TIMARBA-437853 format. One line per 5 residues: number of its first residue (from 1); their letters; for each residue x, y, z of C-alpha. Coordinates in Angstrom, 1 decimal, decimal comma, padded with zeros to 4 digits. Example, Ala and Ser with C-alpha at 12.3 -4.5 7.8 and 13.67 -1.06 7.14 Angstrom:
<pts>
1> AS> 012,3:-004,5:007,8  013,7:-001,1:007,1 .
</pts>
This chain:
<pts>
1> MPRQF> 062,0:119,8:188,7  062,7:122,2:186,4  064,0:125,7:187,5  061,3:128,4:187,0  061,8:131,7:185,8 .
6> LPTLR> 061,1:134,5:188,4  058,8:132,3:190,1  057,8:135,4:192,2  056,0:136,4:189,1  053,2:133,5:189,8 .
11> GLLVP> 051,3:136,0:192,4  050,5:138,0:189,4  048,5:135,5:187,1  045,0:135,9:189,1  042,1:134,8:187,8 .
16> RSAAP> 040,2:137,9:185,7  037,2:137,3:187,8  039,1:137,9:191,2  039,2:141,5:192,5  042,2:143,3:191,9 .
21> PPAPT> 043,7:144,0:195,0  044,0:147,4:196,4  046,9:149,4:195,0  050,0:150,2:197,5  050,1:153,6:199,0 .
26> AETKD> 052,8:155,7:196,3  056,0:155,9:198,0  057,8:159,3:197,9  062,1:160,3:199,2  063,6:163,4:198,9 .
31> LLAGN> 067,0:163,3:197,3  068,3:165,7:199,4  067,5:164,0:202,6  067,8:161,1:204,6  068,7:157,9:202,7 .
36> AYVSM> 069,5:159,6:199,1  071,1:159,7:196,2  073,3:162,1:197,5  075,5:162,3:194,4  072,6:163,4:192,7 .
41> TYAGV> 072,4:166,7:194,5  075,9:167,4:192,5  074,0:167,6:189,6  071,5:169,8:191,1  068,2:167,4:190,9 .
46> TNVWG> 065,5:167,8:193,4  063,0:165,7:192,2  060,8:162,7:193,8  061,8:159,1:193,1  058,9:157,1:190,9 .
51> TPGRA> 057,5:160,6:189,2  058,1:162,3:185,5  061,1:164,4:184,5  063,3:162,6:186,6  065,9:163,6:184,5 .
56> DGWDM> 064,9:167,5:184,6  066,6:168,2:187,2  069,9:167,2:186,1  072,1:170,6:185,6  073,9:169,8:182,7 .
61> ERVIV> 076,0:172,9:182,6  076,9:172,8:186,6  078,3:169,2:186,1  080,1:170,2:182,9  082,2:172,8:185,0 .
66> EGYER> 082,4:171,5:188,4  082,8:167,6:187,2  084,1:167,3:184,4  086,6:170,6:183,4  087,5:170,7:187,3 .
71> SIWTF> 088,1:166,8:188,3  091,1:165,4:186,3  089,9:161,6:186,9  086,6:162,4:185,1  087,9:164,1:182,6 .
76> KSIEA> 090,4:161,5:182,0  088,1:158,9:182,0  085,5:160,4:179,5  088,5:161,8:177,4  089,9:158,2:177,3 .
81> ISKHA> 086,2:156,9:176,3  085,2:159,1:173,8  088,7:159,9:171,9  088,5:156,0:171,2  084,8:155,8:169,8 .
86> STLPI> 086,0:158,8:167,5  088,5:156,8:166,0  087,0:154,3:164,7  085,5:153,8:161,5  082,2:153,0:160,7 .
91> QIGRG> 081,1:150,5:158,7  077,3:149,3:157,3  076,4:145,9:156,1  074,7:143,1:156,3  075,2:139,0:157,3 .
96> GDERR> 078,6:137,8:158,5  080,1:137,6:162,7  081,0:140,1:164,6  084,3:140,7:163,1  083,1:141,3:159,0 .
101> FEETL> 080,1:141,9:157,8  079,7:139,0:155,0  078,0:141,8:152,5  079,3:145,9:153,1  077,6:148,4:152,0 .
106> DDHPL> 079,7:151,2:150,7  077,1:153,5:149,4  074,8:154,1:152,3  074,4:157,8:153,5  075,2:158,1:157,0 .
111> LKLLN> 078,6:156,5:156,2  079,6:160,1:154,4  077,8:162,2:157,7  080,0:159,4:160,2  083,0:159,3:158,9 .
116> KKANP> 083,6:162,3:157,0  081,4:165,6:157,4  078,3:165,4:159,9  077,4:168,9:159,6  079,0:172,1:159,1 .
121> LETGD> 080,7:172,3:161,5  081,9:169,3:162,7  083,9:166,2:161,2  082,6:162,7:161,8  085,0:161,9:164,5 .
126> VFKKR> 084,5:165,2:166,4  080,7:164,5:166,3  081,4:161,1:167,3  083,2:162,1:170,4  081,0:164,6:171,1 .
131> LSAQL> 078,4:162,3:171,3  080,2:159,8:173,1  081,0:162,2:176,0  077,1:163,3:176,3  076,5:160,1:176,6 .
136> LLSKK> 078,3:159,7:179,6  077,4:162,8:181,1  073,8:163,6:180,2  071,3:162,1:182,2  068,6:163,0:179,6 .
141> GVFIE> 070,3:161,1:177,1  071,8:162,1:173,2  069,7:163,6:171,0  070,7:163,9:167,4  068,5:165,7:165,0 .
146> KTYSR> 068,0:164,0:161,6  068,2:166,3:158,2  066,6:165,1:155,3  066,4:166,2:151,5  063,7:167,0:149,3 .
151> GGTLV> 064,4:163,5:147,9  064,7:161,4:151,4  068,5:161,0:151,4  069,8:161,7:155,0  072,4:164,6:154,5 .
156> RLDLL> 073,0:165,9:158,1  073,6:165,2:162,1  073,2:167,7:164,4  073,9:167,2:168,0  071,3:168,9:170,2 .
161> PPDRV> 071,9:170,4:173,5  070,4:167,7:176,0  069,4:170,3:178,8  067,6:172,5:175,6  065,7:169,3:174,9 .
166> QIIPD> 062,1:168,8:176,6  060,3:165,0:175,6  057,1:165,7:175,1  054,9:162,3:176,3  052,2:161,0:174,3 .
171> DRNAD> 048,9:161,6:176,3  047,7:158,3:175,2  050,9:156,4:176,1  050,8:154,6:173,0  053,6:155,9:171,5 .
176> YVKHF> 055,4:157,0:174,4  056,6:160,6:172,7  054,4:163,1:171,3  057,2:165,1:170,0  060,2:167,0:171,3 .
181> EFTDY> 061,0:170,7:172,0  063,8:172,4:171,4  064,8:175,8:172,5  067,7:177,1:170,3  070,2:180,0:171,7 .
186> SGHVR> 068,0:182,7:170,2  064,9:181,3:172,7  062,8:180,2:169,7  061,2:176,8:170,3  061,0:174,0:167,5 .
191> ELLPK> 058,5:171,3:167,3  060,6:168,1:166,5  058,8:165,3:165,6  059,9:161,4:166,7  061,0:160,3:163,0 .
196> HVIWI> 063,7:163,3:163,1  065,2:162,9:166,6  067,4:159,8:167,1  067,3:159,6:171,2  070,1:157,3:172,6 .
201> RDPHP> 070,5:156,9:176,4  071,9:154,2:178,5  068,5:152,8:179,8  066,9:153,4:183,0  065,6:150,4:185,1 .
206> LDPFC> 062,4:152,0:185,9  061,6:155,1:183,6  061,8:154,9:179,7  062,1:158,9:179,8  065,6:158,8:181,5 .
211> GVTPL> 069,2:157,4:180,9  071,5:157,0:183,7  075,6:158,1:183,8  078,4:157,0:185,6  078,0:160,5:187,5 .
216> EAAGL> 075,4:159,2:189,3  077,3:156,7:191,0  080,4:158,5:191,1  078,9:161,8:192,3  080,0:162,4:195,5 .
221> SIDLD> 083,8:161,2:194,8  083,9:163,5:192,3  083,0:166,4:194,8  085,4:164,8:197,8  088,2:165,0:194,8 .
226> VKART> 087,4:168,6:193,7  086,6:169,4:197,4  090,0:167,9:198,4  092,2:169,5:195,9  090,8:173,0:196,9 .
231> YNISF> 091,3:172,4:200,0  094,8:171,8:199,7  095,3:174,6:197,3  093,8:177,3:199,9  096,0:175,6:202,8 .
236> IDNDG> 098,8:176,2:200,8  097,9:179,8:199,8  097,3:181,0:203,5  100,0:178,6:205,1  102,2:180,2:208,1 .
241> RPGGI> 103,4:176,8:208,6  107,4:176,9:208,7  109,5:173,8:208,2  110,7:173,7:211,4  110,8:176,0:214,7 .
246> VGIDL> 114,0:176,5:216,6  113,2:178,5:220,3  115,8:180,3:221,9  116,6:183,0:224,6  115,3:186,2:223,4 .
251> DGVDQ> 115,9:187,7:227,2  117,3:191,2:226,3  116,8:191,3:222,2  115,7:194,4:220,9  111,8:194,0:220,4 .
256> REVDR> 112,3:195,5:216,6  114,4:192,3:216,4  112,0:189,9:218,2  108,9:191,6:215,4  111,8:190,8:212,5 .
261> IQKRL> 111,7:187,5:213,4  107,9:187,1:213,7  107,8:188,0:210,0  108,9:184,8:209,6  105,7:183,4:209,8 .
266> APGAH> 104,3:185,5:206,8  101,7:182,9:205,1  102,0:181,9:201,7  103,8:179,0:199,3  106,8:180,9:199,1 .
271> NAGQL> 107,1:180,7:203,1  107,3:177,3:203,2  109,5:174,9:204,7  111,6:177,9:206,0  113,4:177,6:209,3 .
276> TLVGT> 111,8:179,8:211,8  113,1:181,6:215,2  110,6:182,0:218,1  111,5:183,5:221,5  111,4:180,7:224,5 .
281> GPGGV> 111,8:181,0:228,3  115,4:182,4:229,6  118,0:179,6:228,6  115,8:177,6:226,9  116,9:176,2:223,1 .
286> TYVDT> 113,8:173,9:221,7  113,3:172,4:218,3  110,3:171,5:216,5  109,3:169,8:213,3  106,4:171,0:211,8 .
291> SARPR> 107,2:169,1:208,2  105,2:166,0:208,7  101,3:166,4:209,8  098,6:163,6:209,5  096,5:166,1:207,2 .
296> EMAYE> 099,1:165,2:203,8  098,6:161,5:204,5  094,4:162,0:205,0  094,9:163,8:201,7  096,5:161,2:200,1 .
301> TLSGT> 094,4:158,4:201,3  091,2:160,9:200,5  092,9:161,5:196,9  093,7:158,3:195,8  090,4:156,3:197,0 .
306> SKGEI> 088,5:159,4:195,2  090,4:158,4:191,9  089,8:154,4:192,6  086,2:155,0:193,0  085,8:157,2:189,9 .
311> LAAFG> 087,6:155,1:187,7  085,3:152,1:189,0  082,7:153,9:187,8  083,4:154,8:184,3  085,1:151,3:183,9 .
316> VPESI> 088,3:153,1:182,8  091,8:151,7:184,4  094,6:153,3:185,3  097,1:152,2:182,5  094,2:154,0:180,2 .
321> VGNAS> 094,3:157,0:181,5  098,2:157,4:181,4  099,1:156,0:184,9  100,1:152,7:185,0  103,3:153,2:187,4 .
326> DTAAV> 101,3:151,6:190,4  100,0:148,6:188,5  103,3:148,0:187,4  105,2:147,7:190,7  102,0:145,6:191,7 .
331> VRDR> 102,8:143,0:189,0  106,9:143,6:189,4  106,3:142,5:193,1  104,4:139,3:192,3 .
</pts>
């Protein structure tokens, strides 16, 4: 018996005369509570599943500041991917296979823009690097404005900040996009026709107006990685724990001498690891090792787990981001 493609779809093939089934009640889920994409709260999303404008709540500035600039593994993943893309020379041709064109077009105007000068501010390499980075960071995707000469030749490409571009859907859904509205840095709104804008995004499975980004899957791991490092820095700055404590009998010792000894517990990284004297009962001498605590092991585990999850979300192995020591050790053991 031949296999059928998606046999459950046969239920949709009903006679035209049959009454359509009642529409199911729309289900809404708040992203900030219950069964939610916790990682999406990292970008400030407050929209509801299934509603238009799913990507409008994606706070691009917050993603850059708190994710890209503060998480070393997010930064290295995006840098590795975008730098590789920026160094690739662009060829345009027809025919042939994946390795070589049968015919190469050397006079296409797009070659000059992508390999030499995309616009007065950016070279082709810088343009390709920023385009690749935006595609990984932006849930809206990437918007490229095309500028033509009076003769109709493409003469300029400009990357538009995704958070300043508004997608205006077509009222009849015939063309999906009616036009784009771009707010420049002076606050003026420009209307851009679809023929003047290239919209690139990793397609969302349900929403044609929305893209997807690895930050949605790795958002919680990135948040944990940043907060774990921040916690450790704060702990080091405020840590009054010495490397060890020697308890001795201070009976009869002047109080000023006791105060001087107690000051050795002053917080700060410069005091970490010092040996500290404290008072005990008469004749008592004790020693406590405070240099080892489960806190360090917990941070190491959390940091390693977050790193692995972030690199997996971006599809970047450790060897690419410049840390192949663990991989090399595994290979030697095998």
